[in-house]
C-alpha positions in Angstrom: -0.1 0.0 -0.1 1.5 3.5 -0.9 2.4 5.8 1.9 0.1 8.7 2.5 1.7 12.0 2.0 0.9 15.6 2.9 -0.6 14.7 6.2 0.8 15.8 9.6 2.0 13.0 11.9 -0.5 12.0 14.6 0.9 14.2 17.4 -0.5 17.1 19.5 -1.0 20.3 17.9 1.1 22.1 20.5 4.1 19.8 19.5 3.6 20.4 15.8 3.5 24.2 16.4 6.6 24.3 18.6 10.0 25.1 17.3 13.1 22.9 18.0 15.5 23.8 20.6 17.5 26.8 19.2 21.0 25.3 18.8 23.2 24.3 16.0 26.6 22.9 16.7 29.5 24.7 15.1 33.2 23.5 15.1 35.9 26.0 16.2 39.3 25.8 17.9 38.1 27.6 21.0 34.5 26.9 22.1 33.0 29.6 24.3 29.3 29.3 23.3 27.6 27.0 25.8 28.8 28.1 29.2 30.3 24.8 30.0 33.6 24.3 31.9 36.6 24.6 29.7 38.4 22.1 31.8 37.6 18.3 32.0 37.4 16.5 35.3 40.9 15.9 36.8 42.6 12.8 35.8 42.7 11.5 39.6 39.0 11.9 39.7 38.4 10.3 36.4 40.4 7.3 37.6 38.2 7.1 40.7 35.0 7.1 38.6 36.4 4.3 36.5 37.5 2.4 39.5 34.1 2.6 41.1 32.3 1.7 37.7 34.6 -1.4 37.4 33.5 -2.6 40.8 29.8 -2.3 40.1 27.5 -4.8 38.4 26.1 -3.4 35.2 23.4 -5.9 34.5 21.1 -4.7 37.3 18.9 -1.7 37.4 20.2 1.3 39.3 18.3 2.8 42.2 14.6 3.5 41.5 14.8 7.1 42.3 18.5 7.7 42.5 18.5 7.4 46.3 22.3 7.1 46.7 22.8 10.2 44.5 20.1 12.2 46.4 21.8 11.3 49.7 25.1 12.4 48.4 23.9 15.7 47.1 21.9 16.4 50.2 25.0 15.7 52.3 27.0 18.1 50.2 24.4 20.8 49.9 23.1 20.5 53.4 19.6 19.5 52.3 17.4 16.5 53.3 17.7 13.7 50.8 13.9 13.3 50.9 13.7 16.9 49.4 16.3 16.2 46.7 15.3 14.9 43.1 18.0 14.1 40.7 17.4 13.5 37.0 19.2 13.6 33.8 19.7 17.3 33.5 18.0 20.4 35.1 16.4 21.0 31.7 14.4 17.8 32.2 13.1 19.2 35.6 11.8 22.3 33.9 9.5 20.2 31.8 8.5 18.1 34.8 7.7 21.1 36.9 5.5 22.5 34.2 3.8 19.1 34.2 3.5 19.1 37.9 1.8 22.6 38.4 1.6 24.3 35.1 -0.6 22.3 32.7 -4.0 24.0 32.4 -2.6 26.8 34.5 0.1 29.4 33.9 3.9 29.6 33.5 5.1 33.0 34.6 8.7 34.2 34.0 10.6 37.0 32.7 11.9 37.8 29.2 14.5 37.6 27.9 15.2 34.2 29.4 16.3 30.7 28.9 14.3 29.4 25.9 13.0 26.1 27.6 10.7 27.9 30.1 8.5 29.2 27.1 9.0 26.1 25.0 7.9 23.7 27.7 5.0 25.9 28.7 3.7 25.8 25.1 4.2 22.0 24.9 2.5 21.2 28.1 -0.6 23.4 27.4 0.1 26.2 30.0 -0.6 29.8 29.6 2.6 31.6 29.1 3.1 35.0 30.8 6.5 36.7 30.3 7.4 39.9 32.2 10.1 42.1 30.5 13.1 42.7 32.6 13.6 46.4 33.7 16.5 48.8 33.0 19.9 47.1 33.1 18.1 43.8 32.9 17.0 43.9 36.5 14.1 41.6 37.4 10.9 43.6 37.8 9.5 42.0 41.0 6.6 44.3 41.3 5.3 43.4 37.8 5.9 39.6 38.6 3.8 40.1 41.9 1.1 41.9 39.9 1.0 38.9 37.6 0.9 36.5 40.4 -2.2 38.2 41.8 -3.8 38.3 38.3 -3.3 34.7 37.8 -4.7 33.8 41.3 -7.9 35.9 40.5 -8.2 34.5 36.8 -8.1 31.0 38.1 -10.3 31.5 41.2 -12.5 28.7 41.9 -10.4 26.2 39.7 -9.0 23.3 41.6 -5.3 23.0 41.5 -2.2 25.3 41.6 -2.2 28.7 39.9 0.9 27.6 37.9 4.7 27.8 38.0 7.0 30.9 38.3 10.6 30.4 36.8 13.1 33.0 38.1 16.8 32.3 37.1 19.4 33.4 39.6 21.8 34.5 38.0 19.7 35.2 35.0 20.8 33.8 31.7 21.6 35.0 29.2 22.2 38.5 30.8 24.2 37.5 33.9 22.2 39.8 36.2 21.3 38.8 39.8 18.0 39.1 41.4 18.3 40.2 45.0 17.7 37.7 47.7 15.3 40.2 49.3 13.3 40.1 46.0 13.2 36.5 45.9 11.8 36.4 49.5 9.1 38.9 48.4 8.1 36.6 45.5 8.1 33.6 47.9 5.7 35.4 50.3 3.4 36.5 47.3 3.3 33.2 45.5 1.2 30.9 47.7 -0.7 28.7 45.4 2.1 28.7 42.9 5.4 26.7 42.5 8.2 29.3 42.7 11.2 27.8 40.9 14.6 29.6 41.3 17.0 28.4 38.7 20.5 28.3 40.2 22.3 26.8 37.3 25.1 29.3 37.8 24.8 29.9 41.6 28.4 29.0 42.5 29.6 32.0 40.6 27.1 34.4 42.2 27.7 34.3 46.0 24.9 33.4 48.5 22.1 31.3 47.1 18.3 31.2 47.8 18.6 28.1 49.9 17.5 29.6 53.1 14.3 31.1 51.5 13.6 27.6 50.1 13.9 26.2 53.6 11.3 28.7 54.8 8.8 28.2 51.9 7.5 24.8 51.1 6.5 25.8 47.5 9.9 27.0 46.5 12.1 24.9 44.2 15.7 25.4 43.6 17.2 24.0 40.3 20.9 23.1 40.2 23.1 21.4 37.6 26.5 19.4 37.3 26.9 20.8 33.9 28.5 24.3 34.7 30.8 24.7 37.8 31.2 20.9 38.2 32.4 20.4 34.6 30.1 17.3 34.1 27.9 18.5 31.1 28.6 15.4 29.4 27.2 13.3 32.3 23.8 15.1 31.9 22.7 15.5 35.6 20.7 18.1 37.5 18.5 18.2 40.6 15.9 19.9 42.6 16.1 21.0 46.2 12.6 21.6 47.7 10.2 20.5 50.5 9.7 16.9 51.0 6.0 17.3 50.1 6.8 18.8 46.6 9.6 16.3 46.0 7.4 13.4 46.8 5.0 14.5 44.0 7.6 15.6 41.6 9.2 12.0 41.8 6.0 10.6 40.3 6.8 12.3 37.1 10.3 11.1 36.9 10.8 7.9 34.9 11.8 4.9 37.0 15.4 4.2 37.2 16.0 7.4 35.3 19.7 8.1 36.6 22.1 5.5 35.4 24.8 4.0 37.6 27.4 5.8 35.4 25.8 9.2 36.0 25.3 8.5 39.8 29.0 7.4 40.2 30.4 10.5 38.3 28.4 12.8 40.6 29.2 11.0 43.9 32.8 11.1 43.2 33.0 14.8 42.5 30.7 15.6 45.5 33.2 13.7 47.7 36.1 15.8 46.3 34.6 19.3 45.8 37.8 21.3 46.3 38.7 21.2 42.5 35.3 22.8 41.7 35.9 25.6 44.2 39.2 26.4 42.8 37.9 26.4 39.3 35.1 28.7 40.1 37.4 31.1 41.9 39.6 31.2 38.8 36.6 31.7 36.5 35.4 34.6 38.6 38.9 36.3 38.5 39.0 35.7 34.7 35.4 37.1 34.3 36.5 40.3 35.9 39.7 40.5 33.9 37.8 40.0 30.6 35.1 42.4 31.7 37.7 45.1 32.3 39.5 44.6 29.0 36.1 44.7 27.1 35.4 48.1 28.4 38.2 49.4 26.2 36.4 48.3 23.1 35.4 51.2 20.8 31.9 49.9 19.9 31.0 47.0 22.2 29.3 47.4 25.6 29.9 44.6 28.1 27.5 44.0 30.9 28.4 43.0 34.4 27.8 39.3 35.2 27.3 37.1 38.2 27.7 34.0 36.1 30.5 32.2 34.0 29.7 34.3 30.9 29.5 37.9 29.7 26.8 39.4 27.5 28.1 42.0 25.1 26.0 44.5 23.0 27.6 45.1 19.6 26.3 47.2 16.6 25.9 44.0 14.6 25.8 40.5 16.4 26.1 38.6 13.2 29.1 40.6 12.1 30.7 40.3 15.6 30.1 36.5 15.7 31.5 36.0 12.2 34.6 38.1 13.0 35.3 36.2 16.2 34.7 32.8 14.4 37.2 33.8 11.7 39.6 34.3 14.6 39.0 30.8 15.7 36.6 31.7 18.6 33.1 30.4 18.8 30.5 32.5 20.9 26.8 32.6 21.0 24.6 35.1 19.2 21.8 36.2 21.3 20.2 38.8 19.2 17.1 36.9 18.5 15.9 37.3 22.1 13.7 40.2 23.3 15.6 43.3 24.2 19.0 41.8 23.1 19.5 43.4 19.7 23.1 43.3 18.7 24.1 41.0 21.6 26.5 38.1 21.9 27.4 35.9 24.7 30.8 34.6 25.5 31.6 31.8 28.2 34.6 32.6 30.4 37.1 29.9 29.5 40.8 29.4 30.6 43.2 32.4 30.5 44.6 31.3 27.2 41.1 31.0 25.7 40.1 34.3 27.1 43.2 35.9 25.7 42.4 34.4 22.3 38.9 35.8 22.4 40.2 39.4 23.3 42.8 39.2 20.4 39.9 38.2 18.1 38.0 41.2 19.3 40.8 43.5 18.5 41.8 44.0 22.1 44.9 43.5 24.2 45.1 40.3 26.1 47.4 41.7 28.8 
């Protein structure tokens, strides 16, 4: 029988209408486009991972809910294991949290922002509400609280949560940092919502929102092993929240979702965190050095950052991107995002990589 042509596949309309994740891999000698660590796991720790893996049985399923990994994360972060949920990347948790409290309700966030908040809201049938950042990319907390109240009123009488609020801290892709006092204001105002504070870059930013999450059962912190820990290839992220929320969130996580290989990688680095702290300190020092050097650029404007990257506004993002790439340095164009006309983003790498970036930008690498 001939195949039918010209008919959409039998999937939901929201999926058909959704764009794919906006990323196209590009090869370059110096890769500063994805905010990864430029350094791989130290050889001694790689050896420990392989030693532990060799001692394990591979023919049996891993922990049902990653219990051993959750216990190790909880011990390192000072959080109850019962309130810790580990999965294959914090991006997976974004989708699960929308499923948990956003479907048929609202997803409230800021713009510009990490693309997956909006993509997952649309894919899972939530109403998306985006509040523009204020001047200098400051989070407009008053506007968010106004939307929290509007959402509560709009869904009055409806069973279930009002929705999910995503606030990245530090913010990506700008690197700005919402004050902890403002996160507390949001926590107090958002009863009936899940308030998700995305802390993917928290190690580079100083004090986290952990104490706020301890005080408010509906607050969820998202964290990842892909940035400061240098384990992007292992694909691991986790949530810290109340035991009540964690218990419900685990119902949406596939059974045996975290492999023994992933769990061992994370447990080894958590037991030896000094390398991470040293690399974070070096990255912060390099971030400030590169920031200072970029201030001498005749046409680019660099923004302060509390993350492991810098956002730069240029007269022409495509031209700046192409010029840097011709010099062997790959960065990320951000000019398709709301309010980021002309912007590129550069990850802070090693001193040698950062010097190459500055030279490609026409600046001194001193």
